[in-house]
C-alpha positions, 0 to 999 in steps of 0.5 A: 499500500503507498506510504504515508508522508514521512512515515513508513502502506501499504500502507507509504513512506518518503524517499530521496534519490541520491542529491547528485540525481535530479529529483522527479518527485515533484515539478519543484523539487526540493532545495539542493542539500549536500550529499551525506556521507555513507558510514559503512560498518558490519551489518550497518547496511542491513540495519539500515535497510530495515528502518528505510523500510518503514517497518511499522506499517510494513509489519502491520499491513503484512501480519493483518493480510496474513491474519485475514487469510487464516481468519477466512479459512486460507490453509497454511500454504496459501497464509504463507504466500500472501505473507511473502507476497505481501512483504516483499511489496510492502518493502518495495514500497517503502524502500522507494519511498526513501529512495525517492524523498531522499533529496527533500528529506536532505532539505527539511533535516530528517536525520531520522532517516537512513539515508540523511543520516548517511547509513545507506545511499539512495542507490542502494535503496533503489536497488533493494526497492527493485529487487522487492519489487520483482520478488513481490510480482513472481510471489502474487501471481504464484497466488493466481492470476486474479490474486497477483492482478490484485496485489500487483495493483496494490503495490503500484499504487504505492509507488504512484503515491511515492512518485507523484500522487502524494504531491496532488489533492489525489493523494487519498486515492492510492490509499484508498485503492491499495487498501482496497485490494490487499483484502481482494488479494487475500480473499482471491488467493483462497482455493475455490475461486471466492470473490470478496465481498463489497463491504470488505473492500470499503472496509480496506478503502476506508481504513487507507484514507483514514490512515493517510490523513492521519499519517500526513498531520505531522509533516504538513509543514515540512511537506509545504517547504518541499512542494508537496501539497496533497489533500491533507495540505489543501484541507488543512490540519483542523479538517484533516484532524477531524476527517480522519477519526471519522473516516475510520469509524466509518471503517469500524462500523462497516466492519462490524455490521457488513457480514450477514446476520446480526453482530456477535458481542465480541466484534460489536465490542471491538467495533466500539473500541476502534471507534474510540481509539480513531477519535483519540487519535484525532484529539492528539493530531489537533493538539500535538502537531508533531505527533505521530500517535495518530498514525499509530493509533490509526493502524490499531484501528486497522487491527481491530477491525481485522480482529472483528472480522476474525472474530466474527468467523470471517461471515461474508468476507468471501462470497 
């Protein structure tokens, strides 16, 4: 999935090419900056790659897809295939983000970024991103033609966000599409020709949009300084901070009410917790402008939605 502004989807991150290379991530491009000196240490490159893949969203998205597969009755081999395909796809999105945003991150002094800190070069991230992308394509289509097409399209949405769409008012679109396609991939990978239910795709799309809005909040000023103007920047901090928990709440409600039949007690309680969690994230985002807690809580809402689905026995997720 796409990676949010500067986090790490999916779910989508940011990156910067080698400062010596032209920046193509926005028409204006970031201010010139000196290339960081890469300090190579034993195991340092591996650690830097792990940090640059946006590990939080990568782990959460991959784990949730595998959990969803198991929750709707996929055999162990299919669960493992889903995990591998999604993991490599998310790695490619995270690494491409830090590769493509390297110059921007240097320009605003993002020393928490491995490229800016000199732990890895943008060229190394590019190589890793392309290798992970190739692996994800192979693994995705190993699950079947339709499943593969859904997963590859989800990854393509993440790349599209990193390359261009994050700087436009359509910045929400790759999140919505990618997060909807991920559960579609999981269902389509099931043996027997199952198809994803419409409400399941809606839950994914809503979670994606909510996560995007929550993730961009801490970076609105830095983004504006480097020419990024997505939907949250157009809406402004207050409206974005209010809209994010509202969208997440709708996702939780659909996750509970979407399966056929009346909701069971456990999914209903989990749904209420998801709504409260999203609201808490929105409140934090409005009061603490640089806090990344809203995005963390948005990921927790996604976890709770999957828990609600699994607790319901996966009813209606596949048709």
